[in-house]
N, C-alpha and C positions, 0 to 999 in steps of 0.2 A: 504494500500500500504506500503510495506517495504521500508524504506529509507536506502540506503547504505552509511554509514558514513565512512570517511577515517580513517587511523590508529590513528589520533589524536582525533577521535570522532566528526569530523566536516563534514559538507556538504556545498558546495558552493550555494549561493543564489543570483540570479539576481533579482534586483528590477526594474520593468518596470512601467512607468506612464500609468494609466488606460485610460486617455483621449487621450494622444498624441501618445502612443506606443513607446515613447523615452525610451531607456535603461538608467536608472538613475545611477545604481551602482552595484558593485559586493561585497558581503560580505560573511561571513560564519555563520552557525548556528550549535549549538550542539542540542541534543535532548531536553534539558530544554528550550533553546531559541525558538525552534520551537513550543514547547508546550505553552509557553507564548504568542507567536504570534497568535496561534490558539485560545487561551482562551480570550485574550484581544482584538484581532482585530487590534493590532498595531504591526509593525515590531520590532522584537527583534533579535539581532545578538550576536555572540560571538566574542569579540575583542581579536585577537591573541596578539596584542601589550600590552594591559592592562590585559590580561588573566582573563577576566570576561565577563559576559553577560551585554549588554547595550541595552536600548530601543532607537531606532533611534529618535533623536530629544530631548533626555533627557536634554541636555545642551542648545541647540540652539532653541528649540521649533519647529524645522522643522520636523514634524512628518510624518510618513508613515502609513496611514489608509489602511489596507489590504482589498481588495475586493475578491480576490481569491488566493489560493495557488495551484500551479500546480507542478507536478513531471515529470521529463523527462523520456524517454523510458527506460533508464537503472536504474532509481531510485537513481541516484547519484548526481543530481542537482535539485534545487528548483527554481521556478519562483514565486515571489510575484508580483501580479498585484495590484498597490497601487494608492491611491489619495495622492499626495505629497503636504505638506504644506511647503512653503519656499524652500530654496535651499537644494537639496539632498546631495551635496558635501560639505565637511567641508572646502573647499577652497572658497565656496560661489557661485560656478557655478551651472547652471541648470542641469548638468549631471557630473558625475565623468569622463566621456569620452569626455572631452572638448578640447583635443589637437590631432592633427595629429602626426604621428611618427616623423616628422621633427620639431615638437614644435609649429606649427601654431595653434593658438587658434581659435576654430570654434564654440564656444558657448558663451552665455551671462553670465556675472557674476551678480548674483542677489543681493548679499550682500557682505559687507566687513567682512571677518571672524574675524578680530580684534574687530570690533564693536559687533558682535554677541556673541563671547565667553568671552569678557571682561565685559559684562553687569552684570554678577553675582558678580563681585568684587567691584562694585560701592557701 
């Protein structure tokens, strides 16, 4: 299947929990990140803010083990069906989509991000 990357060489990736069906997050992958995801079985993405590939959970330990990778009908969006370890959101919530448009929080916070990301500095 041919993947249609955007002008920046990226394709959007939706991560969905294999057990619950909950949409966990949206990120982007380039060809190298997709190849790493396929070869290792763990989600890799391209960070636009850091301008580099990152393995989901490389700092937090909150990994995404990929069960399936699916391609949408147009070939321009991917779906990773994953087994999530820990919180998928860097803010500690059980999904990155934890707020309504009015700001109402509708999901649980699983971890305090300050505790997760500061552990490396101790």
